[in-house]
Structures are given as structure tokens and as C-alpha cells.
N, C-alpha and C positions, 0 to 999 in steps of 0.2 A: 503493498500499500505507500503510495505518493504521498506528499503534502497535502496535493489538490484535493485527494481522496479524504484524507483525516479532518483536512477543517469541512469539506461536504456533510462529514459524518455526524462532526458537530453540529455545523450549523443546523440540519434538516432530522427531522423526526424527535420536535419537542411534544407535539401533542401525543405521540405515544408513551415520552416520557413523563408528561403530567398525569396521563391515564393512571400512571404506577403511584406516581410520590403524591398526588393528594391524596387518596385514601387511605396510604402507608403515614401520610400526617397527621390524618384527621383519627385513624386506630392509636398513635402514637399520645395524641393529646387524650384523647378519652381514656386510653392506660395510665397518664399521669396523674388523671382525675379519679379512677378507679385506686388509684396508689392510696392518694392523699385521703380518701374517703379511710380507705381500708386502717391507716395509720392512725386517723381520727379514734375511727372503732375502737382500734388495740389498744390507745393510752385511755379512754375513757372508761375502757372497762375493766385497765389495772388499776385504774382509780375507784372503781365501784360505785361510780355516778348512777345514781337510779333516782326517778320522778319521782319527787316529794317523799324523799328519804329523810327520816330520821333518826339518826345515828346514837346520840347520849344528850346527855343533859347538860348545858348551858352551866359554864362556869361564871359567876356572878364577878364583874370587875373590879367591885367595892372589896371582894373578899378579902382577907391579908392573906391566911394559906388556906385555898382551899383543902379540900380533906379528899386526896386519889387514891383508886384501888391500887394496890402493891404491883407493880410493872405494867401499869395500865396505861397507854398512848395516849397524848391529848393534843389539841391541836393550841400553837402560841399565837394565833391570828384571831381566832374568832371563840377559843375554850370550849370547843367540843372534847368530849370524851368518846373515844372509840376502843371496841372490843379488842382482845388481843391480837395481834397478827397485823393489826392495819399499819401503813406504810405512808401513808396519803391521807389528807380533808378530803373526806366527800363534800364538803361546800365550796372550799377555799383553794382546795390542792395543793395546799401547800404539805411541807413535810413535816410529821408529826414526832412530837418529843415525849419521852418518857424518861422516869428516875431512876438511876441507878441503884439496884435492892444492896447494896452494899456500902455504898458511900453515899448515895443520895443526891450526887450530880446530875444534871439534867444531860441526857443526850438525845440523839437523833432516835426514831423507835428502828428504823433500818441497820443500827449498829449492831455487831454482834456482839461485838467487845467495850468496854467504858475505856475511854480514854483516861480516865483519870487514877482508876485503881488496877486497873486491866481483868476484872473479873467477866466471865463470860454472861450472857446476859440471856 
């Protein structure tokens, strides 16, 4: 194939190329949208968001030292007490905190070891 034949093959045939590229672009855009929906669903299902879910009792903001169950995770933002094993707040999606059973230091609920005393949680 000479240079003239190469240029002619590149200049012609755009109709055939577009009939392939346009549907592929649409399928790609649809695939990205479905992926975005899937990631959003998985994130929401990990957090445990449910419609009108009431998880725990709100801790009064004016309480000096609220009495919490031992090792119960609670939200520092809105003050909800969650069941054991919860990692994220269902209302504000913040990381939950809990008090170390050994030394009483406030740690994240997802931490397996207290950073202050080294006790396993």
C-alpha cells in the first residue's frame, strides 16, 4: 500500500467508523452510570442506611457524663448509641467511637487495638 492509498483509506469510511463508535460510546457511558449506581448502593449498604431507621437513644448534649453500655459504639456528631459491631453512624455516616474497656480512652469503633494501652477490643 502506498502513501496515496493510506491517505484515501483514512479519509474515507468515516460513516462505517461512526456506526461502530457511537453505540460503543453510549454503552461505555451507560456502563459508567451503572458502576456509579453500584458503588453508591454498596456504600449505602455498608453503612446500613434504612428508611426511617431509629438505631439508638440520643445522648443529651447537656449531660455531663452520659452512661453508655460497656464497649458500645456511639456517634460523636449526633450522639446516637449503636449496636455492637457497628462502624458508621446511620444518620450522619461518621465514624463511630467507643471507650476502651481497659483504660477508658475514646477510640474508633473500627479499631481492633487501643492505641493507648494496646488492649484488644
